[in-house]
N, C-alpha and C positions, 0 to 999 in steps of 0.2 A: 523533466518531460512535462509538456503542458499539452492538454486537449480541452476543446470546447463541448458543451453540452447545453441543451435548451430545458427550461422549466416548462412544465405543462400546466394547464389551468387547474389541475387537481394537485399542483405542489410537487409533482414526481419528476424525476429526471433519470437518464440512463448513464451509467459510469461508463465512459468510452471503453471499448474493447481493448486497445492498447494498454490502457491503465489496469482494467481487470486481469489482462495476461501477464503483466509485470508483476503485479502483487499476488497472481495465483489464485484469484477468487473465484469461487463457485457458488451456483445457487444455493442459498440458505445461509451464506455467511452473513455475520452481523457486523455493524459498523457504528462507531461512536463519532459523533460531531461535536467540536469545539468551537466556539466563537471567540476568537482572540480581541484584546482590547482595540487593536488597529484594522478590525472587520475582515481579518483573514479567517477562514474556516479551515479547521484541520479535521481530516477524515481518517480514522484509524479502524483498520480490519481487526474485529476482536476475536475471530474463530481460529487464529493462528497459534499453533504450538510453538515453543522455542525451537524445536528441531525443524519446522516448518519455516520459521523465520530464518534460521541459519541456511537452509538450502536455497532460499530465495536470494541469498547474497552470492551465490556462485554464478560466475558469468564465464562462459567458455574462453580460454585463453588467458583468463586472470589468474595470476600467480597467487597461491594460496600461502597463508603464513599460519603455522601451528600456534595454539593459544600461548604455549610455553615461551615463545620468542616475541610476544607482543611487549612494549615496554609500557610501564604503568606511568 
């Protein structure tokens, strides 16, 4: 998923709604930005618990697989 945003004169931007919705972001969530050597910026949402992350992986209609059946 890609979405465009604009940087303001104060160095601020808005995370596009479709990205916020997909990540389940709420006001007050914290993020970490990492600058990679190729000038890519990786943003991670810090306020997510493991259970919150697991629930964000669920998509309607997607087949789920129990952890015990995953290959190593």
